MMTF fields as JSON, N, C-alpha, C and O atoms, coordinates in Angstrom:
{
  "mmtfVersion": "1.0.0",
  "mmtfProducer": "UNKNOWN",
  "numBonds": 347,
  "numAtoms": 348,
  "numGroups": 87,
  "numChains": 1,
  "numModels": 1,
  "chainsPerModel": [1],
  "groupsPerChain": [87],
  "chainIdList": ["A"],
  "bondAtomList": [4, 2, 8, 6, 12, 10, 16, 14, 20, 18, 24, 22, 28, 26, 32, 30, 36, 34, 40, 38, 44, 42, 48, 46, 52, 50, 56, 54, 60, 58, 64, 62, 68, 66, 72, 70, 76, 74, 80, 78, 84, 82, 88, 86, 92, 90, 96, 94, 100, 98, 104, 102, 108, 106, 112, 110, 116, 114, 120, 118, 124, 122, 128, 126, 132, 130, 136, 134, 140, 138, 144, 142, 148, 146, 152, 150, 156, 154, 160, 158, 164, 162, 168, 166, 172, 170, 176, 174, 180, 178, 184, 182, 188, 186, 192, 190, 196, 194, 200, 198, 204, 202, 208, 206, 212, 210, 216, 214, 220, 218, 224, 222, 228, 226, 232, 230, 236, 234, 240, 238, 244, 242, 248, 246, 252, 250, 256, 254, 260, 258, 264, 262, 268, 266, 272, 270, 276, 274, 280, 278, 284, 282, 288, 286, 292, 290, 296, 294, 300, 298, 304, 302, 308, 306, 312, 310, 316, 314, 320, 318, 324, 322, 328, 326, 332, 330, 336, 334, 340, 338, 344, 342],
  "bondOrderList": [1, 1, 1, 1, 1, 1, 1, 1, 1, 1, 1, 1, 1, 1, 1, 1, 1, 1, 1, 1, 1, 1, 1, 1, 1, 1, 1, 1, 1, 1, 1, 1, 1, 1, 1, 1, 1, 1, 1, 1, 1, 1, 1, 1, 1, 1, 1, 1, 1, 1, 1, 1, 1, 1, 1, 1, 1, 1, 1, 1, 1, 1, 1, 1, 1, 1, 1, 1, 1, 1, 1, 1, 1, 1, 1, 1, 1, 1, 1, 1, 1, 1, 1, 1, 1, 1],
  "groupList": [{"groupName": "UNK", "atomNameList": ["N", "CA", "C", "O"], "elementList": ["N", "C", "C", "O"], "formalChargeList": [0, 0, 0, 0], "bondAtomList": [1, 0, 2, 1, 3, 2], "bondOrderList": [1, 1, 2], "singleLetterCode": "X", "chemCompType": "L-PEPTIDE LINKING"}],
  "groupTypeList": [0, 0, 0, 0, 0, 0, 0, 0, 0, 0, 0, 0, 0, 0, 0, 0, 0, 0, 0, 0, 0, 0, 0, 0, 0, 0, 0, 0, 0, 0, 0, 0, 0, 0, 0, 0, 0, 0, 0, 0, 0, 0, 0, 0, 0, 0, 0, 0, 0, 0, 0, 0, 0, 0, 0, 0, 0, 0, 0, 0, 0, 0, 0, 0, 0, 0, 0, 0, 0, 0, 0, 0, 0, 0, 0, 0, 0, 0, 0, 0, 0, 0, 0, 0, 0, 0, 0],
  "groupIdList": [1, 2, 3, 4, 5, 6, 7, 8, 9, 10, 11, 12, 13, 14, 15, 16, 17, 18, 19, 20, 21, 22, 23, 24, 25, 26, 27, 28, 29, 30, 31, 32, 33, 34, 35, 36, 37, 38, 39, 40, 41, 42, 43, 44, 45, 46, 47, 48, 49, 50, 51, 52, 53, 54, 55, 56, 57, 58, 59, 60, 61, 62, 63, 64, 65, 66, 67, 68, 69, 70, 71, 72, 73, 74, 75, 76, 77, 78, 79, 80, 81, 82, 83, 84, 85, 86, 87],
  "secStructList": [7, 7, 7, 2, 2, 2, 2, 2, 2, 2, 2, 2, 2, 2, 6, 7, 6, 6, 7, 3, 3, 3, 3, 3, 3, 7, 6, 6, 1, 7, 3, 3, 3, 3, 3, 3, 3, 6, 6, 3, 3, 3, 3, 3, 3, 3, 3, 6, 6, 6, 3, 3, 3, 3, 3, 3, 1, 7, 7, 1, 6, 6, 7, 1, 7, 7, 7, 1, 3, 3, 3, 1, 1, 2, 2, 2, 2, 2, 2, 2, 2, 2, 2, 2, 2, 2, 7],
  "xCoordList": [4.002, 4.476, 3.241, 2.236, 3.395, 2.431, 2.697, 3.735, 1.678, 2.011, 1.32, 0.289, 1.826, 1.37, -0.105, -0.748, -0.686, -2.297, -3.017, -4.103, -2.411, -2.916, -2.696, -3.365, -1.802, -1.356, -2.203, -2.615, -2.536, -3.506, -4.979, -5.732, -5.281, -6.524, -6.839, -7.774, -5.754, -5.819, -5.669, -6.184, -5.105, -5.407, -6.66, -7.283, -7.127, -8.602, -9.479, -10.487, -9.386, -10.299, -10.356, -11.41, -9.17, -8.817, -8.682, -8.777, -8.48, -8.443, -9.676, -9.999, -10.423, -11.708, -11.501, -10.376, -12.637, -13.179, -11.922, -11.281, -11.937, -10.938, -9.931, -9.44, -8.937, -7.773, -7.098, -7.209, -6.421, -5.514, -4.243, -3.386, -4.332, -3.397, -2.226, -2.589, -0.989, 0.049, 0.942, 1.155, 1.135, 1.768, 3.144, 2.887, 4.319, 5.399, 5.963, 6.394, 6.05, 7.014, 8.467, 8.884, 9.372, 10.957, 11.351, 10.701, 12.737, 13.391, 13.422, 13.017, 13.823, 13.795, 12.336, 12.351, 11.336, 10.0, 9.406, 8.187, 9.907, 9.21, 8.186, 8.251, 7.216, 6.206, 6.072, 6.227, 5.762, 6.066, 4.584, 4.26, 3.752, 2.993, 2.829, 3.33, 2.244, 1.88, 0.281, -0.528, 0.168, -1.334, -1.814, -1.278, -2.537, -3.053, -4.602, -5.504, -4.678, -6.031, -6.258, -5.229, -7.223, -7.546, -6.369, -5.924, -5.961, -5.267, -3.428, -2.539, -3.237, -2.053, -1.321, -1.909, -0.125, 0.776, 1.113, 1.75, 0.55, 0.936, 1.861, 1.457, 3.241, 3.845, 4.511, 5.083, 4.272, 4.184, 5.227, 4.998, 6.127, 7.127, 7.372, 7.208, 7.684, 8.298, 7.583, 6.7, 7.938, 7.874, 7.249, 7.424, 6.485, 5.806, 6.61, 6.239, 7.954, 8.992, 9.635, 10.14, 9.879, 10.634, 9.806, 10.365, 8.519, 8.024, 7.554, 7.872, 6.831, 6.433, 6.694, 6.313, 7.39, 7.751, 6.291, 5.708, 6.003, 4.894, 5.354, 5.936, 4.907, 5.11, 4.134, 3.79, 3.606, 2.691, 3.113, 3.576, 2.925, 3.726, 5.07, 5.521, 5.715, 7.329, 7.973, 7.408, 9.241, 9.821, 10.25, 10.679, 10.438, 10.739, 12.058, 12.777, 12.473, 14.197, 14.782, 15.942, 14.587, 15.519, 15.729, 16.534, 14.845, 14.679, 14.319, 13.711, 14.646, 14.236, 15.476, 16.594, 14.999, 15.912, 15.082, 15.44, 14.183, 13.683, 11.983, 11.55, 11.399, 10.105, 9.824, 10.503, 8.83, 8.635, 8.04, 8.365, 7.128, 6.455, 6.646, 6.664, 6.778, 6.783, 5.626, 5.07, 5.391, 4.323, 4.771, 5.382, 4.434, 4.788, 3.688, 4.075, 2.705, 2.173, 1.56, 1.127, 1.374, 0.744, -0.395, -0.189, -1.521, -2.661, -2.507, -3.146, -1.52, -1.405, -0.941, -1.467, 0.145, 0.589, -0.399, -0.332, -1.404, -2.656, -3.395, -3.828, -3.77, -4.782, -4.073, -4.682, -2.768, -2.265, -2.405, -2.817, -1.914, -2.083, -3.467, -3.634, -4.394, -5.896, -6.107, -6.637, -5.847, -5.809, -5.039, -5.63, -3.917, -3.299, -3.997, -4.074, -4.361, -4.683, -6.366, -6.902, -6.844, -8.284, -8.099, -9.084, -6.953, -6.619, -6.089, -5.806],
  "yCoordList": [-11.674, -10.893, -9.728, -10.171, -8.358, -7.764, -7.087, -6.476, -7.251, -6.769, -5.311, -5.079, -4.586, -3.301, -3.319, -2.44, -4.544, -4.093, -4.49, -3.999, -5.255, -5.63, -4.544, -4.551, -3.775, -2.254, -1.182, -0.402, -1.126, -0.164, -0.235, 0.701, -1.933, -2.451, -1.727, -0.949, -2.175, -1.878, -0.46, 0.03, 0.241, 1.805, 2.243, 3.104, 1.756, 2.11, 1.888, 2.591, 0.764, 0.314, 1.197, 1.785, 1.466, 2.205, 3.408, 4.127, 4.036, 5.597, 5.84, 6.979, 5.431, 5.914, 6.119, 6.22, 6.197, 6.592, 7.904, 7.939, 8.707, 10.265, 10.015, 10.89, 8.844, 8.695, 8.389, 7.328, 9.346, 9.108, 8.149, 8.354, 7.28, 6.288, 5.837, 5.634, 5.762, 5.555, 4.135, 4.132, 3.506, 2.392, 1.737, 1.27, 1.449, 0.987, -0.109, -0.121, -1.241, -2.248, -2.09, -1.88, -2.138, -2.103, -3.391, -4.416, -3.22, -4.581, -5.482, -6.631, -5.145, -6.356, -6.914, -7.662, -6.541, -6.773, -5.418, -5.477, -4.46, -3.775, -2.886, -2.928, -2.063, -1.743, -0.054, 0.284, 0.775, 2.175, 2.739, 2.655, 3.335, 3.791, 5.562, 6.138, 6.473, 7.588, 8.031, 8.085, 8.289, 8.85, 10.28, 10.886, 10.731, 12.457, 12.197, 11.721, 12.623, 12.613, 13.94, 14.443, 14.662, 15.939, 16.739, 17.061, 16.985, 18.011, 17.728, 18.528, 16.712, 15.848, 14.759, 14.037, 14.881, 13.476, 12.672, 13.078, 11.116, 10.309, 9.36, 8.837, 9.147, 8.366, 7.066, 7.236, 5.845, 4.561, 3.77, 3.646, 3.328, 2.491, 1.014, 1.103, -0.149, -1.038, -2.443, -2.38, -3.51, -4.937, -5.683, -5.345, -6.71, -7.433, -8.256, -8.826, -8.287, -9.06, -8.13, -8.482, -6.872, -5.999, -4.575, -3.838, -4.396, -3.432, -2.405, -2.562, -1.406, -0.149, 1.106, 1.323, 1.84, 3.738, 4.255, 3.909, 5.274, 6.192, 7.895, 8.246, 8.612, 10.062, 10.779, 10.477, 11.916, 12.742, 14.215, 15.069, 14.461, 15.451, 15.852, 16.935, 14.768, 14.8, 15.78, 16.203, 16.349, 17.257, 16.874, 15.738, 17.195, 16.647, 16.955, 16.219, 18.17, 18.491, 17.735, 18.134, 16.739, 16.214, 14.826, 14.086, 14.492, 13.222, 11.966, 12.202, 10.803, 9.771, 9.526, 9.046, 9.929, 9.854, 8.797, 8.632, 8.29, 7.635, 8.137, 9.229, 7.485, 8.092, 8.453, 7.942, 9.322, 10.028, 8.71, 8.51, 7.751, 6.669, 5.339, 5.354, 4.314, 2.972, 2.214, 2.524, 1.128, 0.066, -1.462, -1.588, -2.528, -3.785, -4.209, -5.104, -3.759, -4.019, -3.067, -2.08, -3.121, -2.324, -1.573, -0.534, -2.225, -1.981, -1.076, -0.025, -1.408, -0.355, 0.514, 1.52, 0.812, 1.929, 3.028, 4.248, 2.222, 2.99, 3.371, 4.518, 2.619, 3.008, 4.327, 5.393, 4.168, 5.226, 6.503, 7.478, 6.438, 7.574, 8.322, 9.522, 7.373, 7.897, 8.459, 9.57, 7.997, 8.704, 9.989, 10.985, 10.04, 11.251, 12.531, 13.739, 11.852, 12.892, 13.553, 14.632, 12.549, 12.951, 13.904, 14.405, 14.045, 14.954, 16.367, 17.135],
  "zCoordList": [-17.28, -17.593, -18.135, -18.691, -17.942, -18.367, -19.737, -19.995, -20.574, -22.316, -22.338, -21.707, -22.935, -23.38, -23.254, -22.682, -23.913, -24.364, -22.794, -22.484, -22.044, -20.812, -19.546, -18.512, -19.806, -19.216, -19.489, -18.631, -20.986, -21.309, -20.86, -20.594, -20.831, -20.341, -19.007, -18.821, -17.971, -16.481, -16.324, -15.32, -17.067, -16.745, -17.272, -16.65, -18.363, -18.68, -18.045, -18.119, -17.151, -15.999, -15.157, -14.914, -14.522, -13.013, -13.337, -12.343, -14.393, -14.543, -15.197, -14.86, -15.856, -16.516, -17.81, -18.301, -18.487, -19.792, -20.378, -21.429, -19.402, -19.877, -20.11, -20.823, -19.786, -19.997, -21.242, -21.856, -21.561, -22.955, -22.597, -21.737, -23.303, -22.66, -24.001, -25.16, -23.579, -25.032, -23.881, -22.669, -24.537, -24.259, -24.615, -25.724, -24.378, -24.834, -24.357, -23.204, -25.204, -24.537, -24.604, -25.743, -23.643, -23.897, -24.017, -23.808, -24.456, -25.056, -23.828, -23.998, -22.676, -21.809, -21.118, -20.141, -21.628, -21.101, -20.335, -20.177, -19.935, -18.967, -20.143, -21.371, -19.231, -19.994, -19.363, -18.19, -20.456, -20.141, -20.744, -21.928, -19.66, -19.621, -19.791, -18.826, -20.801, -20.669, -20.667, -21.594, -19.438, -19.632, -19.36, -18.432, -19.904, -20.044, -19.554, -20.244, -18.207, -17.329, -16.891, -16.441, -16.866, -16.519, -16.099, -14.998, -17.484, -17.502, -16.953, -17.247, -16.308, -15.641, -16.793, -17.599, -16.616, -17.313, -16.24, -15.269, -16.439, -15.498, -16.338, -17.377, -15.791, -16.318, -15.309, -14.232, -15.945, -15.039, -15.852, -17.056, -15.441, -15.822, -15.077, -13.86, -15.482, -14.729, -15.249, -16.104, -14.782, -14.767, -13.895, -12.724, -14.108, -12.794, -11.973, -10.947, -12.587, -11.222, -10.692, -9.625, -11.036, -10.32, -9.61, -8.798, -10.052, -9.471, -10.553, -11.731, -10.156, -11.053, -10.194, -9.043, -10.97, -10.749, -11.48, -12.508, -10.402, -11.163, -10.647, -9.62, -11.643, -11.365, -12.106, -13.249, -11.319, -11.801, -12.399, -11.643, -13.801, -14.206, -14.15, -13.776, -14.601, -14.464, -15.136, -16.145, -14.764, -15.3, -16.495, -16.292, -17.921, -18.862, -19.14, -19.816, -18.579, -18.782, -17.967, -17.873, -17.238, -16.306, -16.601, -16.034, -17.646, -18.517, -17.537, -16.493, -17.829, -17.009, -15.664, -15.847, -14.523, -13.342, -12.235, -11.069, -12.724, -11.82, -11.303, -11.67, -10.697, -10.222, -8.702, -7.812, -8.443, -7.147, -6.423, -5.253, -7.125, -5.968, -6.523, -7.754, -6.048, -6.595, -5.873, -4.82, -6.704, -5.977, -6.513, -7.575, -5.735, -6.385, -7.671, -8.422, -7.864, -8.873, -9.689, -9.094, -11.209, -11.873, -10.965, -10.339, -11.005, -10.206, -9.303, -9.33, -8.262, -7.161, -7.557, -7.082, -8.508, -9.003, -9.633, -9.489, -10.425, -11.018, -10.148, -10.261, -9.07, -7.909, -7.295, -7.21, -6.884, -6.288, -6.768, -6.14, -8.319, -9.193, -9.071, -8.851, -9.258, -9.332, -7.878, -7.853, -6.877, -5.721, -5.598, -5.181, -5.888, -5.997, -6.859, -6.639, -7.703, -9.132, -8.216, -8.467, -7.211, -6.984, -5.537, -4.995, -5.097, -3.977, -4.286, -3.366]
}
């Protein structure tokens, strides 16, 4: 299981010291991260057993409707987001 502290540590390591990271553990054990970095907002939600979804600058008006991209692991999601932000 990935704890909120483990998720925060992974995000800080992969995204760098400029990332402002907020984590929440949901009742089923899912972890939600909201990261503000370089003027963008990254949202990552998931669980190690079911995978991770992530979006950059999601539309707040639509509420939670799923994510633009998915990854099998939290590290893969964070690396994918870092790559997308760099392009």
